[in-house]
N, C-alpha and C positions, 0 to 999 in steps of 0.2 A: 270273460266267457275269451278265450284265445282268439287274435283279431283276425286268423284265418278260418273261425267257424262263425258262423252267424244264423242264430234263430230266425228264421221265416219271419216272424212278428214283427221283425223289427226290422225288414229288408221293405222297400218301395221303391216305384219307379226312378227316383233319384238315384239308387243304386244300380243299376242299371251297367254301367260302365264297369262295375265293381263286379256284379254277379250273372249277367248276362241275360236276355231273355227269357228261358226258362225258369229260370232262378228270381226272376222279378214279378212274374206271374203266378209262381207260385207263392210270393210272398201276397201277393193279392188275393188272391183264394184263402191264403188262411187268414184272414181279417174278415172275409165274410160270413156271418152267424150260421147261415141256414147251412153252410159246406159241413160235413162232419171229415174233422181230420185229424189225424194225432199228432203228436208234437215232433215237428221237423228242423232238421238243421242244414245248413247251406257248408261243406268244405269248402274254402277258397283258395287255391295255392295260387 
């Protein structure tokens, strides 16, 4: 995958400086089994 495109399932709180607070929280939410969400990506430029 392009280094500027991250799958939310690969993002955690250690990525906060790279993806920001919203991106880190969406990454955390994407890992919760009870929450239905489609596959999403973060574009980081």
